[in-house]
VMD Tcl script that draws the C-alpha trace (Angstrom):
set ca {
  {-6.36 9.92 -7.37}
  {-6.42 7.68 -4.29}
  {-3.81 9.79 -2.53}
  {-5.91 12.92 -3.02}
  {-9.06 11.16 -1.76}
  {-7.17 9.81 1.25}
  {-5.92 13.29 2.08}
  {-9.44 14.76 1.80}
  {-10.80 12.12 4.19}
  {-7.98 12.74 6.68}
  {-8.51 16.51 6.48}
  {-12.26 16.13 7.10}
  {-11.77 13.76 10.03}
  {-9.08 16.05 11.46}
  {-11.38 19.08 11.22}
  {-14.04 17.15 13.17}
  {-11.53 16.12 15.82}
  {-12.14 12.47 14.96}
  {-8.50 11.42 14.54}
  {-6.40 10.01 17.37}
  {-2.84 10.17 16.02}
  {-1.49 8.53 19.19}
  {-2.95 5.27 17.85}
  {-1.56 5.60 14.32}
  {0.73 3.11 12.59}
  {2.19 3.24 9.11}
  {3.72 0.21 7.47}
  {4.70 -0.36 3.87}
  {6.91 -2.85 2.08}
  {7.37 -3.06 -1.65}
  {10.02 -5.41 -2.97}
  {10.36 -6.76 -6.47}
  {11.87 -10.19 -6.91}
  {13.96 -10.69 -10.01}
  {14.00 -14.50 -10.07}
  {11.20 -16.91 -9.30}
  {11.58 -19.03 -6.22}
  {10.81 -22.75 -6.28}
  {8.23 -22.32 -3.53}
  {6.65 -19.02 -4.53}
  {5.56 -19.47 -8.15}
  {5.38 -16.63 -10.65}
  {5.36 -13.02 -9.51}
  {1.73 -11.75 -9.84}
  {3.01 -8.30 -10.80}
  {4.63 -9.73 -13.94}
  {1.42 -10.99 -15.53}
  {1.86 -11.93 -19.14}
  {5.65 -12.08 -18.96}
  {7.42 -15.41 -19.14}
  {10.99 -15.88 -18.08}
}
mol new
graphics top color blue
foreach p $ca { graphics top sphere $p radius 0.5 }
foreach p [lrange $ca 0 end-1] q [lrange $ca 1 end] { graphics top cylinder $p $q radius 0.2 }
display resetview
């Protein structure tokens, strides 16, 4: 759903000439930790699971 909405917004802005792709940056990091670290606490993604 969000991907489709994002694409619609980009298409609309592109049609209006309102996008400046020379100033675009994309960054994404998604890493799952298997073990808890002493300094990090529980992983918020694993709500309800105890290990």
